[in-house]
N, C-alpha and C positions, 0 to 999 in steps of 0.2 A: 504494500500500500504506500502510495506517494505521500510525502509530508509537505506541508506548506513552508516555504522559506520564511525565516524570521530575521528580524534585526537588519543587519547590514546587507544580507543577501536579498531581502525583499526590496530594500531601497535601491540597490543596484539594478534589479530587474525593472522596477518602475522608472528609473532614470533612463535606462536603455530603451524602454518602450517609448518614452516621451521623445527622445532624440530620434529614434527610428521613424516615428510618426512625422516629425518635422522634415526629415531628410526625404521621405517618400513624398510628402506634400510639395516640396520644392521641385523634385524630379518630375512628378506628374504635372505640376503647373507649367514647367518649362516645355514639356512635350505638348501640352494643350495649346500653349502660345504658338509654338511652331506649326501645329496642325491648323490653328485658326488663321495664321498668316498664309499658309498654303491654300486654305479654302477661300480666303479673301481675294486671292488673285483672280479668280473667275467671277464674272459679274453675277451669275446665277446663284452661286453659293456665298456671296458676300454677306448677306444677313446672318447666315449660320456661322460663317467664319468670324464675324465680329463677336457674336455671343460666345463661341468657344474660346476665342482669344481672351475676352474679358474674364471668363471663368478661370482660365489659366493664370491670368495676372493676379486675380484674387487669391487663388490657391497658392501661388508662388509667394506672394507677400505674406499671407498667413503663415506659411512654413518658415519664413524668415523672422517675423516679429510677432507671431501668435502667442508667445509666452510672456510678452512684456505686460507688466501691470498686475500679474498674478502673484499672490503670496504662496511660497512653497511650503 
């Protein structure tokens, strides 16, 4: 039967999850920005490209500064 990590191990896991979440958000946001730029090149897909690009920018910025202002 597996045991729950306690003390330092639990804090290490929580910190790792938090960092990994932000790194993934930055990477996915960057990919969405590039996809939005690619979609925006064609006139037909321009509205979709703008939305995808802005979602990518929001996710990218959240990944960079999403932790600011929170008490740990």
